[in-house]
N, C-alpha and C positions, 0 to 999 in steps of 0.2 A: 325128623326131629320131633321130640315130644311136645305136648301142648302146654301153653300158658293160659290160664284163665285170669283175665284182667277185668275186674269190675270197677267201673268209674262210679264213685259214690257222689262226688261233687266235682264240677269243672267250671272254672271261669278263666279269663285270660291271665289272671295273676295267681290263682290258687286252685289246687286239685287234691283230691283224696282218692286213692285207689286201693283196692284189696286185690292182691296178686297172688295166685297160687301157681307154683312151679312144680311140675310132676317129676317123678323119678326119671333119670336119664337126661334131664335138661341141664344146660349150662348157659351162661351169658359171657360172651367174649368181651375182652377189654374194649371200652369205648368211652366217649364223652357224650353227655346229653347236650345237644346243641340248642342254643336260644338265639333268636334274631337280635335281641338287645337285652340289656340289663344283666342281672345276676340271678342264678338259679340256686335255690337251697332245697335240700330234701331231708326230711326227718323220717327215717324208716324204723318201724317196730316189727321185729321178727316174731310173729305169733307162734309159728310152728317151725322148729328146726328139723332138718332131715336127720335120720339116724346115722347116716354116713354121707360125707361130701356136702356140697352146697355152701361152701365157705365164701363169704363176701370179702373181696379184697379191693383196696383203693390206695392211691398214692398219698392221700391226705384226708384227715377228718377234722371237723371242728370239735366233735364230742362223740365218744363211744362208751357205752356201758355194757360190758360183757359181750360185745359184738352182737347184741340183741336190740339195742336202741342206738341208732347211728344218725348223726347230723353231719352232712357234708355238702360240698359244692360239686355236683356232678358235671357242671359246665367247665370247671377248672381241673379236676382230677379224674384221670382214667379210673374206671372201676369195672369189676367183673364178679361173677359167681362161678365157683368150680362146679364140675359135674356132680349132680345129685345121684349118688350111687344107690342109696336105699332110703325110702321115705319120700316126703314132700317138704317144700318150703313155702310158708304162707307169710305174706308181708303186708302190713298196713303202711302205706306210703303217703306222706304229706309233701306236696311240692309248692314252693312259693317263689314267684319271680318278681324281683324288685328292679326298678330302673336305676 
């Protein structure tokens, strides 16, 4: 499988910011982000869209603007990213865990 570059910019028990780069050929299978307790919210900013593929899919969102700015509950809704056929996908992700 191709590589993912995940740079953690900030990390605490409740809040994290990551800059994630998905290379060509990569995909993310359907999954939940598990938390031991509380609710998990993610706000993702897609900084670079692949030229082909790399489509984010989820069962539910709180907010989405042009599929580039997405607020959702990854602990409640399965989500995935289709195979990146051409180019790369760069994501700035903010995660917040609330009790």
